[in-house]
C-alpha positions in Angstrom: -3.0 -11.8 -8.8 -2.3 -13.8 -5.7 0.7 -13.2 -3.5 3.3 -15.6 -2.2 4.5 -15.0 1.3 8.1 -15.8 2.2 10.0 -15.5 5.5 13.4 -13.8 5.6 15.9 -12.7 8.2 16.7 -9.1 7.9 19.3 -7.5 10.2 18.8 -10.5 12.6 15.0 -10.3 12.7 12.6 -12.6 11.0 10.0 -11.0 8.8 7.5 -12.0 6.2 7.1 -10.5 2.8 4.2 -11.1 0.4 4.8 -10.4 -3.3 3.4 -11.6 -6.6 5.3 -14.5 -8.2 6.6 -12.2 -11.0 8.3 -10.0 -8.5 9.8 -12.9 -6.6 11.2 -14.2 -9.9 13.0 -10.9 -10.6 14.4 -10.8 -7.1 15.5 -14.5 -7.2 17.1 -14.0 -10.6 18.9 -10.9 -9.5 20.2 -12.4 -6.2 21.5 -15.5 -8.1 23.2 -13.3 -10.8 24.9 -11.4 -8.0 25.8 -14.7 -6.1 24.1 -13.5 -3.0 21.2 -14.6 -0.9 17.7 -13.3 -1.4 17.8 -12.0 2.2 20.9 -10.0 1.5 19.3 -8.4 -1.6 16.1 -7.6 0.2 18.1 -6.3 3.2 19.9 -3.9 0.9 16.6 -2.7 -0.6 15.2 -2.2 2.9 18.3 -0.2 3.9 18.0 2.0 0.9 14.3 2.5 1.6 15.0 3.6 5.2 18.0 5.8 4.2 15.9 7.6 1.6 13.2 8.4 4.1 10.7 6.4 2.1 7.7 5.8 4.3 6.2 3.1 2.1 6.5 -0.5 3.1 9.2 -3.1 2.2 6.9 -4.9 -0.2 6.4 -1.7 -2.2 10.1 -1.0 -2.2 10.8 -4.5 -3.5 8.3 -4.1 -6.3 9.8 -0.8 -7.4 13.3 -2.2 -7.2 12.3 -5.3 -9.3 10.5 -3.1 -11.9 13.6 -0.8 -12.2 15.9 -3.8 -12.4 13.7 -5.4 -15.2 13.6 -2.2 -17.1 17.4 -1.7 -16.9 17.8 -5.2 -18.4 15.4 -4.6 -21.3 
């Protein structure tokens, strides 16, 4: 599967995030359902990742979040 790279501003800093289209779709849907920006949602995921001491990358944290979100809706 190919990845799609998007640029976001998180905590005032520009960053790029590469995810597969299916993960972007879940994140886009969730942010729209919550009436918030994608950057806000990804920022929250990043904050939770850092607070938990997770040493994995942001892309991995977003994939896990999207998978959990999709499972909770099934």
